[in-house]
N, C-alpha and C positions, 0 to 999 in steps of 0.2 A: 713501323707501328703494327701491333697485333690487330687481329680482327676486332677484338673486344675494345681496343683503344679507339679504333676508327668508328665503331658503333657509338661509343660514348661521345666522340666529337660530333657525330651526326645529331645525336639526341640533344646535345648542348646547343648546337647551331639552330636547330628547329625551335628550341625553347626561347632562345634569345630573339629570333626572328619574329616569333608570335608575340613576344613582349613588345617589340618595337613597332609592330604593324599599325596599331591605332595612332601612335604618334606620328608615324610617317604619313598616314592618311590625313591627319590634321594639318601637316605641313604643306601638303599639296593642294588640299581642297578646303581646309578650314574645319572647324568643329561642328558646323551645321550641315555638312554633307551627309548623304545617306550612307556612304561607304564608311565614314568615321563612326557614325552612330551604330551601324551594324557591327563593326569590329570591336568597338569599345564595350558594347553590351554583352558580347559573347566571349571575348578574350580576357577574362578576368585573370589577374596575375597568379592567383592561387590555382585556378583551373589549369592554366598553362604549365605551371610548375609540376602539378600532378601528372599531366599528360607527358611532359618530358621525362619524368621518372618512370612512367609506365613503359615508355619506348624501350627502356633498358631490359625489360622483361619480355619484349617482343622481338627485338632485333637479334637475329641468330649469329652465333659464332661457329656452329656446326650444324647445318640444317639436317644432315643425315641422321645425327644423333639427337636432334631436337634440343640442342643446347642453346640457351639464350645468353645474352651478355651478363645478365644478373639473375641469379637464381634465389629462391626464397631462403635457402639455407645460408647464402651469403648475406641477404638483407636482414636476417634474424640476428646477425652478429653486430649490426650497427647499434651504437649506444643511443637507443631511442629515448631513454630517460633524459639525456642532456638535450636532445632536440626538443622534446616536449617542454622542458624547463625554459629553453630559450624562447619557444613559441608563446608560452604563457606570459613571458616578460613583455613581448610585443603587444599581446592582448591587454595586459594590465595597463600599459601606457595609453593605449587607444581608449580604454574605458575611462581613464582619468580625464581625458580631453572631452570625450563624447557626453559624459554625464554632467560635466560642468564642475566636478570636484576640484580639478586643477585650478580652474579660475577662482573658485571660492577660497582655496588655500592661498593662492597668490595675492588676492585682494585683501584677505584678512591679515596675512603677514605684513604686507606693505603698510596697512593702516596702523598696526600695532608697533611696527619698527620705525615709523615716521621717516620713511625714505624720501629724501628731497633733492638729491644731487646725483650726478652721473656716476661718481665713484661708489657711492653706497648702493645704488641700484645694480651696478656691475657685480659687486660682491654678492648681493642678493640673488643675482642671476646665476653666478658660478657655483655657489655652494649647493643649492637645491638640485642643480643639474647634475652635479657629481653624485649626490645621494640617490637621486632617482635612477640614474644610470646603473646603479648597483643592482637594482631590482628589475629593471627593464633594459631593453636594447638601447644603444646610442641614439638610433633614429627616433624611437619612442620617447626617450628622455627630452630630446630637442623639440619634438612635436608637442610635448606638454609644457615646457618652460617658455619657449619663444612666444607662443600666443599670449602668455601672461605678461611677459616683459614689455612687448610692444605697446599695448594699451596703457600699461602702467607708466611708461615713459611719456606717452602722449598726454596723460592726465597731469603730469607735473611739468610738462614743457621741456622734456629732454629728448634729444635725438636718439632713437632706439637702436641705431646701427651698432655702437660699441657694446652696449649690454646684450644685444641679441647675438653678436659675434662671440662674446665671452661665454654666453650660455651654450652656444654651439660647440666651442672648444671644450668646455667643461664636460659636456655630454660624452666626450671621447675619453674621459679619464676614469672610467669605471673599471678598476682592475681587481676588485676583491672577490667577485663571485663569478661562477661560470656563465650565468645568465647575462652578464654585463655586455659582452661582445662575442661574436662568433669565434674570434681567436681564443678567448678564454674557454669557451665551450669545447673547442677542439683540444686544447691543452689538457683540460680536466678530463676529457673523454679518454685520453690515452691511459689514464691511471698513474702517470708518472709524477704528477703534482697533487699532493693531498690538499683537501679543502682548507685545512688550518694554515698550511704554508701559503696558499694563495691569498687568504685573508690577511695574514701578517705582512706579507710583502706588498699586497695591493694597497693597504691603508697608507703605507709610506708614500707610494706614488700618487695616491689621491690627494694627500695633504700637499705634497710638492707641486702638483698640478694646479691646485687652487692658488697657492702662493705665487706660482709663476704667472698665472693669468691675471691676478689682482695687481702684481708688481708691474706689469706692462700696460696697465690701463692708461696711464698718463701718455705713454708712447702711442697707443692706438688713438687716443683722443687727439693728440697733436697731428697724427697722420691724416685724420679726416677733417681737421680744422675746426674742432669743437671747442678749443680753448681749454682752460683749466676747469 
């Protein structure tokens, strides 16, 4: 391994360690201990990520020449537009949940569509999850849909396990836009796949994904013993 590769490994290891410290503290002492509260308040995930990235500008590859692992000329070549696009997708998903708009959309849709059984609510869970995942990340999409699905299932007396699982699966079927997943963003960032081709190909996989999820609803229901 080169010196730069070793430095990258060190920076990555420090970042992951700092991410896990609050969780480790809670495992050993609980969430009420002073150690957990101290670490959880100060080791925000975003701050740790910025710190880890900053280490690449500090850790040297040649101290005599004052050369660091990452220089600004290298950083300027990063496709920042794709990164910002992906970041705004996560923020958009969070805002949908935090403002209550997601819950309002789900409640209104369920009332107008007259959803009364597990199959219908599973379809209702899968389709919006796929659509939302096209404009936000998979995690954000699941974070928006699942909190809508669970109380909706409870209101009509349906076990929320299968619909919530279907929504989670469907949130991973966003293939049309770069913002959908980090993998899409990476591929689009290379410039090898034009956006039109990504949309045309992605919509086929989106439709197939919804059909696949809906078609195995009965299998999932039988597996968890919910009956027809």
